[in-house]
C-alpha positions as CSV (number, residue, x, y, z in Angstrom):
1,M,0.1,0.0,0.1
2,M,1.4,3.6,-0.9
3,R,1.9,6.3,2.0
4,L,0.2,9.2,1.5
5,A,0.5,12.8,2.3
6,V,-2.4,15.3,2.6
7,Y,-1.7,18.9,2.2
8,V,-5.0,21.3,3.4
9,H,-4.7,24.5,1.8
10,F,-6.2,27.2,4.6
11,P,-6.2,30.8,2.3
12,Y,-7.6,33.3,4.8
13,C,-5.4,35.3,6.9
14,E,-6.1,38.5,9.1
15,R,-3.5,40.7,7.2
16,R,-1.6,39.2,4.2
17,C,2.2,40.3,4.2
18,P,4.0,42.2,1.8
19,Y,6.3,39.6,0.9
20,C,3.9,36.8,-0.1
21,D,2.5,35.3,-3.0
22,F,0.9,32.3,-1.4
23,A,-2.8,31.8,-2.5
24,T,-5.0,33.7,0.3
25,V,-7.3,36.3,1.3
26,A,-7.8,39.0,4.3
27,E,-10.7,38.0,5.9
28,E,-12.2,39.6,9.3
29,R,-12.2,36.5,12.0
30,D,-16.4,36.7,11.9
31,R,-16.6,36.2,8.3
32,I,-14.6,33.3,7.3
33,P,-16.9,30.4,6.6
34,H,-15.3,27.9,9.1
35,E,-17.6,25.2,9.1
36,R,-18.8,25.6,4.8
37,Y,-14.9,25.4,4.5
38,A,-14.7,21.8,6.0
39,S,-17.9,20.6,4.5
40,A,-16.0,21.5,1.1
41,I,-13.4,19.4,1.7
42,A,-15.9,16.8,2.8
43,E,-17.4,16.7,0.0
44,E,-13.9,16.8,-2.2
45,L,-13.0,13.6,-0.6
46,S,-16.2,11.8,-1.7
47,A,-16.2,13.4,-5.2
48,R,-12.6,11.9,-5.5
49,A,-12.5,8.7,-4.0
50,D,-12.0,6.4,-6.8
51,E,-8.4,8.4,-7.3
52,L,-7.7,7.9,-3.3
53,R,-8.2,4.1,-3.3
54,G,-4.9,1.7,-2.3
55,F,-3.5,4.6,0.4
56,E,-2.1,4.8,3.8
57,L,-2.1,8.0,5.2
58,H,0.6,9.1,6.4
59,S,0.8,13.0,7.0
60,I,-1.9,15.7,7.1
61,F,-0.1,19.1,7.0
62,F,-2.7,22.1,7.2
63,G,-0.8,25.0,5.4
64,G,-1.8,28.4,4.7
65,G,-3.3,31.3,4.5
66,T,-3.8,31.4,8.8
67,P,-4.9,27.6,9.6
68,S,-4.7,28.4,13.5
69,L,-7.8,30.9,12.5
70,W,-10.0,28.3,11.2
71,A,-12.5,27.5,14.3
72,S,-11.1,24.0,15.9
73,E,-14.6,22.4,15.9
74,S,-14.6,22.9,12.2
75,M,-10.7,21.4,11.7
76,G,-11.7,18.3,13.7
77,R,-14.0,17.6,11.0
78,A,-11.7,18.1,8.5
79,I,-9.3,15.7,10.0
80,E,-12.1,13.2,10.3
81,A,-13.4,13.3,7.0
82,I,-9.9,12.8,6.1
83,R,-8.8,10.1,8.2
84,S,-12.1,8.2,8.0
85,R,-11.3,8.0,3.9
86,F,-7.8,6.4,4.3
87,E,-6.4,3.3,5.7
88,P,-4.5,5.1,8.7
89,S,-0.8,4.2,9.2
90,R,0.3,3.4,12.7
91,S,1.4,7.4,13.8
92,V,-0.2,10.1,11.5
93,E,1.8,13.1,11.6
94,I,-0.8,16.0,12.3
95,T,0.8,19.4,11.7
96,V,-1.4,23.1,11.5
97,E,0.8,26.5,10.7
98,C,-0.1,29.0,13.5
99,N,0.4,32.5,13.2
100,P,1.8,33.9,17.2
101,S,-1.0,36.7,16.5
102,S,-3.7,33.1,16.6
103,L,-2.0,30.9,18.6
104,D,-2.7,31.3,22.8
105,R,-3.0,28.8,25.4
106,A,-6.6,28.0,24.9
107,K,-5.9,27.4,21.2
108,V,-3.4,25.1,21.4
109,C,-5.7,23.1,23.8
110,E,-8.5,22.9,21.3
111,L,-5.8,22.2,18.6
112,R,-4.9,19.4,20.9
113,S,-7.9,17.6,21.4
114,I,-9.3,17.5,17.8
115,G,-5.8,15.2,17.2
116,V,-3.0,17.7,15.8
117,N,-0.1,16.3,16.9
118,R,2.5,19.2,15.4
119,L,2.7,22.8,15.1
120,S,4.7,25.0,13.1
121,I,4.8,28.1,14.1
122,G,5.5,31.3,11.8
123,V,7.9,33.4,14.3
124,Q,9.8,34.7,11.0
125,S,11.8,37.2,13.5
126,L,11.7,38.0,17.6
127,D,13.1,42.0,16.4
128,D,9.6,44.8,16.9
129,E,11.6,46.5,14.0
130,R,11.6,43.8,12.0
131,L,8.2,42.6,12.2
132,R,6.8,45.6,11.5
133,F,9.0,45.8,8.4
134,L,7.5,42.3,7.3
135,G,4.3,43.1,8.2
136,R,3.5,40.6,10.6
137,L,0.7,41.0,13.2
138,H,2.5,39.9,16.3
139,D,5.4,41.5,18.3
140,A,8.4,39.5,19.6
141,Q,6.4,39.2,22.8
142,G,3.5,37.5,21.4
143,A,5.6,35.3,19.2
144,L,7.5,34.0,22.4
145,R,3.9,33.6,24.3
146,A,3.3,31.3,21.7
147,L,6.0,29.5,21.6
148,E,5.2,29.3,25.7
149,A,1.8,28.1,25.3
150,A,2.2,25.5,22.5
151,R,5.6,23.9,24.5
152,S,3.0,24.2,27.4
153,E,1.0,20.9,25.7
154,F,2.8,19.4,22.6
155,E,6.0,18.3,22.2
156,R,6.5,18.2,18.4
157,V,6.7,22.1,18.1
158,S,8.9,24.1,15.1
159,A,9.4,27.5,14.7
160,D,9.8,29.1,11.6
161,L,12.1,32.1,10.6
162,I,13.0,34.8,8.0
163,F,16.7,35.8,7.7
164,A,18.7,38.3,5.5
165,A,16.1,40.8,5.7
166,A,16.2,44.7,6.5
167,N,20.2,44.8,6.9
168,Q,20.1,42.3,9.7
169,S,23.7,41.3,11.1
170,E,24.9,37.8,12.2
171,E,24.8,39.0,15.8
172,E,21.0,39.8,15.7
173,L,20.7,36.7,13.9
174,L,22.5,34.4,16.5
175,R,20.5,36.5,19.2
176,E,17.0,35.3,17.2
177,L,18.3,31.5,17.4
178,D,19.4,31.5,21.2
179,A,16.1,33.1,22.3
180,L,14.3,29.8,20.1
181,L,16.5,27.7,21.4
182,G,15.4,28.0,24.9
183,F,12.1,26.3,23.9
184,D,14.1,23.1,22.9
185,L,12.2,23.0,19.9
186,E,12.5,19.5,18.2
187,H,12.7,21.6,14.5
188,L,13.6,24.3,13.1
189,S,13.2,26.4,9.3
190,L,15.1,29.4,8.1
191,Y,13.9,30.9,5.1
192,A,15.7,34.0,3.1
193,L,13.9,36.8,2.4
194,T,13.1,36.4,-1.1
195,I,11.1,39.0,-3.4
196,E,8.5,37.3,-5.6
197,E,6.9,39.3,-8.5
198,G,3.1,40.3,-7.7
199,T,3.8,41.0,-4.0
200,P,4.6,45.2,-2.3
201,F,7.9,44.2,-1.7
202,F,8.5,43.3,-5.3
203,E,7.5,47.3,-6.4
204,R,9.3,48.7,-3.7
205,L,12.6,46.4,-4.7
206,R,11.8,47.7,-8.3
207,R,11.4,51.4,-7.1
208,G,15.3,51.1,-5.2
209,K,13.1,51.2,-2.0
210,L,14.0,48.1,-0.4
211,P,17.2,46.9,1.8
212,M,18.3,43.8,0.5
213,A,21.2,41.5,2.4
214,S,24.2,41.1,-0.3
215,D,25.2,37.6,-1.8
216,E,27.6,37.8,0.8
217,R,25.7,38.7,3.7
218,Y,23.4,36.1,3.2
219,A,26.6,33.4,2.6
220,R,27.9,35.1,6.1
221,L,24.1,34.4,8.1
222,F,23.4,31.1,6.4
223,L,26.6,29.9,7.8
224,E,26.2,31.8,11.5
225,A,23.1,29.6,11.9
226,E,24.1,26.3,10.6
227,A,27.1,26.1,13.0
228,R,25.3,27.3,16.1
229,L,22.3,24.8,15.3
230,L,24.6,22.2,14.7
231,R,26.6,22.9,18.3
232,E,23.3,22.7,19.6
233,G,22.3,19.0,18.3
234,Y,20.6,20.2,15.6
235,R,21.1,17.9,12.3
236,H,20.9,20.8,9.0
237,Y,18.6,18.1,6.6
238,E,17.5,20.0,4.3
239,V,18.8,23.2,2.7
240,S,16.3,25.8,4.9
241,N,15.7,23.1,8.2
242,Y,16.8,21.8,10.8
243,A,15.7,18.9,13.3
244,R,16.7,17.1,16.5
245,P,17.2,13.3,15.9
246,G,13.8,12.0,14.9
247,G,12.1,15.6,14.3
248,E,12.1,15.9,10.8
249,S,8.7,16.6,9.3
250,A,7.5,13.9,8.3
251,H,5.0,15.3,5.1
252,N,7.8,17.3,4.1
253,L,10.0,14.9,3.2
254,A,7.1,13.1,1.6
255,Y,7.1,15.6,-0.6
256,W,11.0,16.3,-1.1
257,Q,11.5,12.6,-1.5
258,G,8.8,12.6,-4.2
259,E,6.1,10.0,-2.3
260,S,2.2,10.8,-3.5
261,Y,0.7,13.9,-1.9
262,L,-2.8,14.8,-2.0
263,G,-3.8,18.7,-2.0
264,L,-7.1,19.5,-1.0
265,G,-9.1,23.4,-0.6
266,A,-8.9,26.0,-2.8
267,A,-5.4,26.6,-4.9
268,A,-4.1,23.7,-3.2
269,V,-2.0,21.3,-5.3
270,G,-1.2,17.5,-5.4
271,C,0.4,14.8,-7.4
272,L,-0.9,11.3,-7.3
273,P,0.9,8.6,-9.9
274,L,-0.4,7.0,-13.0
275,P,-0.1,3.7,-15.0
276,N,3.6,3.7,-16.8
277,H,5.2,5.5,-14.5
278,R,3.6,8.6,-14.9
279,A,1.7,11.4,-12.8
280,V,-0.9,13.7,-12.5
281,R,-0.5,17.1,-10.9
282,R,-3.2,19.2,-10.0
283,K,-4.4,22.0,-8.7
284,N,-7.5,23.1,-7.5
285,R,-9.7,26.9,-7.9
286,I,-7.7,29.4,-6.5
287,A,-10.7,31.7,-5.4
288,P,-11.8,30.5,-2.5
289,N,-15.4,31.3,-2.8
290,E,-15.0,29.6,-6.1
291,Y,-14.0,26.3,-4.6
292,L,-16.7,26.8,-2.0
293,D,-18.9,26.6,-4.4
294,A,-18.2,23.7,-6.5
295,P,-15.6,21.9,-4.0
296,A,-16.2,18.8,-6.2
297,A,-15.5,20.6,-9.8
298,E,-12.7,19.7,-12.6
299,A,-9.0,21.3,-11.4
300,Q,-8.7,24.3,-12.8
301,E,-5.4,23.4,-13.4
302,M,-4.3,19.1,-14.3
303,E,-0.7,18.5,-16.2
304,I,0.3,14.8,-16.6
305,L,3.9,14.6,-16.2
306,E,5.7,12.3,-18.1
307,P,8.5,9.5,-16.2
308,L,11.5,12.0,-17.5
309,D,9.3,14.9,-16.0
310,R,9.0,12.8,-12.5
311,L,12.8,11.9,-12.7
312,N,13.8,15.6,-13.0
313,E,11.9,16.7,-10.1
314,A,13.4,13.8,-8.4
315,L,16.6,15.5,-8.9
316,M,15.1,19.2,-7.9
317,L,13.6,18.2,-5.3
318,G,15.7,15.4,-3.4
319,L,19.2,17.0,-4.0
320,R,17.4,19.7,-1.5
321,L,18.3,16.6,1.4
322,E,20.9,15.9,3.3
323,D,20.9,12.6,2.3
324,G,20.6,13.0,-1.5
325,L,17.9,10.4,-3.3
326,S,17.8,6.8,-3.6
327,L,18.3,6.1,-7.6
328,A,17.0,2.6,-7.0
329,Q,13.9,4.7,-5.6
330,V,13.9,6.9,-8.4
331,K,13.7,4.0,-11.0
332,E,11.2,2.6,-9.0
333,R,8.8,5.2,-9.7
334,T,9.7,6.7,-13.2
335,G,11.2,3.5,-14.7
336,L,14.4,5.6,-15.3
337,D,18.2,4.6,-14.3
338,V,18.9,8.3,-13.2
339,L,22.3,7.9,-14.1
340,E,21.7,6.6,-18.0
341,E,19.8,9.8,-18.2
342,K,22.1,12.3,-16.1
343,G,25.2,10.4,-16.5
344,R,27.7,12.9,-17.9
345,A,26.0,15.9,-15.8
346,I,26.9,14.1,-12.3
347,Q,30.1,12.9,-13.4
348,R,31.4,16.7,-14.4
349,G,29.4,17.6,-11.1
350,M,31.5,14.7,-8.8
351,E,34.4,16.1,-10.9
352,R,33.7,19.3,-9.0
353,A,32.9,17.9,-5.7
354,D,29.5,19.4,-6.3
355,L,27.6,15.6,-6.0
356,V,28.9,12.8,-4.0
357,L,27.4,9.5,-5.0
358,E,28.0,7.2,-2.4
359,G,26.4,3.5,-3.1
360,D,22.8,4.3,-3.9
361,R,22.5,7.7,-3.3
362,L,23.3,11.0,-5.3
363,R,23.7,13.9,-3.1
364,V,25.1,17.6,-2.6
365,P,27.6,17.6,-0.1
366,R,26.6,20.5,2.9
367,D,29.4,22.8,2.1
368,R,27.7,23.0,-1.8
369,W,24.9,24.4,-0.6
370,L,24.9,27.8,-0.9
371,R,25.6,27.3,-4.7
372,L,22.6,24.4,-5.0
373,D,20.8,26.2,-7.2
374,G,23.2,26.5,-9.9
375,I,24.3,22.3,-8.7
376,I,20.8,21.7,-9.8
377,V,20.7,23.8,-13.0
378,D,23.7,21.9,-14.1
379,L,21.9,19.2,-14.4
380,F,19.5,19.9,-17.1
């Protein structure tokens, strides 16, 4: 039986951040259609029952948007609808992304009561000035209170941090990391501020009004953070992610390792296997109201991935991991041999020490991660 990771997109936020290009809409809390959205998730599951046979549920991840805004009772209905549809594995990881502005002790207890067992908290910064720059609703004390509430009920807590924003120094980043380390979190995600077209930050950058870290400063921040977290016993298991032993995100690992994943909700994306080593990627209708009106409707976008497409994606995603990717697993899913398809490019990468082939596994050494994108591009 194949394992399945389920992603549920909750598109509602109290306010859109100026760097965000995700499919989200700003909505007042009392105007969010909590129950209707849960019903739509259940309806979509029922309509897609035929394509979901033969899977074992491995993880559920609520992303957004701000899923911590979703009424816990309604989210619980969605969880039950998903769990009842599949054969569960022995342990199903259920993660909810939370903003500090919508996470307190009462909410934490509610999430625990509906079966959630992992929280991912969008701290983003512990500097008030930088939080204002990023357009966040919370301040540093609010983030710390949210972390304290989360740790009071949950063993499995992750925090997201944005770095290389607004002329951040190494000392400032290390102070923020030290504060997070005080909560003994099992997982940390560190993302460099990236500017996406169509966002307010993109327009500010275009007009020369947005301070950005140089490549040199980004590299120093990346390496300083890595050194500190490795000393504290974290494993740098993916380019942007650190975990205590056993604390890796099962859901995200499934994605990076090329396993099947189902997307539910407005704008959600999923990828499921087809016969003959092909797969289908599906994206739901983006506008929440359109999705709510017809959750069982045809997808907004569908793309058939041929075996070579799947092999290329396996390289792009798997090489982000410290462990790299298994060539045997890629062949099992795609029917193609990575060394036959990419042998010359891989050999060139190995000669430059950008790639390492050890038995069945191909990986990029961690000391080359600062140029990972270029290394991957060289394979195509």
